[in-house]
N, C-alpha and C positions, 0 to 999 in steps of 0.2 A: 811799321804801320800795317795794320790789318784791315781787310775789307771783308764784309760778310757777304757771301755768295751762295748760290744754290748749286747743288751737284747735278740737278737735272732741270730741264726746261720748265716743268710745272712746279718745282720745289717740293715734290712729294718725298724726296730722299732726305729732306731737311737742309739746314744751312751749315756752312763751315766757314771758319776764319781762314783767309788766305793772305799770306805776306805779300804786300804790294810789289816788292822787289823780285818775286818769283814770276811775275806776270811778264810775258813776252809781248803780248798785244791784246787790244780790244778790237772786236769786229762787230759789224752789224749786218743783218740781212733785211733791214727795214721793219722787222716785227719784233726783234729781240736783240739784246747785247750779249755777245759771247766773250768770255775771257779765256785766253789761251796761255797755258803754262807749257813747260817743256814736254810734259807727258799727258796732260789732261785738258779738258774744256769745261768751263763752268758758265753759269748764267747769272746776269746782274740785273737788278731791278730798275736801273735808269732806263729812260726811253730814248736817249740819243747820245751819240759819242760827244757831241758838243758839251753837254752837261757834265759828263765824266771828265772831259778835258779841262773844263773850268775848275772843277774840284781839285784835280791833280796839279794843275798849274798854281793854284792858290797855296798848295802844300809844297811847292817847289820840287816836285818829283819829275824824273827825266822822261816824261811821255810827250811825244810829238805827233801831230797829225800828219799821216803819210798821204792819205787820200780820203775820199768821201766815206770809205768803209773800213779804214784802219787807223788806229791810234797805237803807236809802237813805243816800247821802252827802248830808247836809244842806247842805254847802257848794256842791253842784251843783244844788240846787233853785232854779228861777227864779220859780215861781209855785205858789200853793196854791189849789185850787178848794174853797172852803168848802162849797158846796152839795152837791157830789158826793164830798167827802173824798178828793181826789186831789192828788198833787204832780206837777209837771211839770219836766222837765229841758230845757236848751236844745237847740234843733234845729240844723239846718245853718247857719242864718243867726242872727246875734245877736238876741236877744229873741223868736225864733220858738220855739214849743212843739215839743218833740221827744218822747222817750219819757216814759211816765208810770208812776206807782205808786199803788196804793190805800193808804188809811190807815184803820185801824180806829177806830171811834168807840165809846165814849168813851175807850177804853183809851189810845191813843197820839196821837190827834188834837191835843189841847190842847198836849201836850209838843212835838210837831213844829211846831205853829204858833208857839209861844213861841220855840223855837230859831231858826226861820226869821226871825221879826221881829227877834230879837236880832242875827243875822248881817247882816240887811239894814241895821240901824242902824249897825253897824260899817263896812259898805261905804260908807255915805253920809257918814261922818265925815271 
């Protein structure tokens, strides 16, 4: 599945189609939605993470609300830091930490940890 996103905040560079499964996370700074992939950041026309979350859940895609400012692709999480309540995505080298996202405690932390462990179990089967 593809999303149409802007390469820059104002959309002056035009739009591109982005494969949803390349997305690590969605973030917001209260004025715009940013889409993070392994190497780039794009901009999205929705005005809230809640609306994006509703669309992605309706499509049964693996995105989970981590906290007020992060909606993460649980399939792209490679590690969870239980002490600091953060998730990490793969960096440039396999197994290397890349981008990160915070997770709210106690609201979403347990659910994300359970989903992560469940998916890790499936990968090891």
